[in-house]
N, C-alpha and C positions, 0 to 999 in steps of 0.2 A: 517149539510149541508142544506141550505135553497134553495128551488127551487122557483123562481119567474116566474109566468106565465103571459106573456104579451099578448098572443093571443092563440087561440085554436090550439092545436098541431094536425097536419095531418100527416098520415103515408106516407112513401115514396112508390112510385109505379113505375112500368116499364115506364108507360106513362110520369110520372114526370121526371124521369131520361132522357128520350129521348127529353124532352123539355129544358134541361139544355144546356148551352153554351158548345160547344165542344163535346157534346154527342148526337147531333141530328141524326147522321148517324150510330149509333151502332144498331146492330140487336136486336130483342126481346130477343133472348137467351143471348146475351152479357149483355143487361140491367138486365136480371134476375140474372145473375152471379154477377153483380155489387151490386144489391139489397141484395142478399144472403151474400156477403162479408161485406157490411155495417152493416147489422143486426147482424152478428156474432161479428163484432168489437164492436158494442154497448153492446152486452152481456158480452164480455170480459172486457170492461171498467167498467160496472156495477158491475160485480163480484169482480173486483180488488178494486173498491172503497168501496164496502161492507166489504171486508176482512180488508182493512186498518182502516175502521171505527170501526170494531169489535176489532181489535188489540189496537186501541187508547182507547176504552172504558175499555178494560181489563187492560191496563197499568194504567189507572186512578184509577181503583178499587184496584189495588195491592198496 
């Protein structure tokens, strides 16, 4: 898997969430919950992709 960086990656924040369309009126607490959920989802995707990659490498070696 190759990652192509086209620009500097910046982290998501409560302030950035509140600037997004349709999220302007969420409370700070709601924005924090959204941020937590997005980060958790990213971890789940990362772990899943790593597991799949390891399985593919194992199958190639077998």
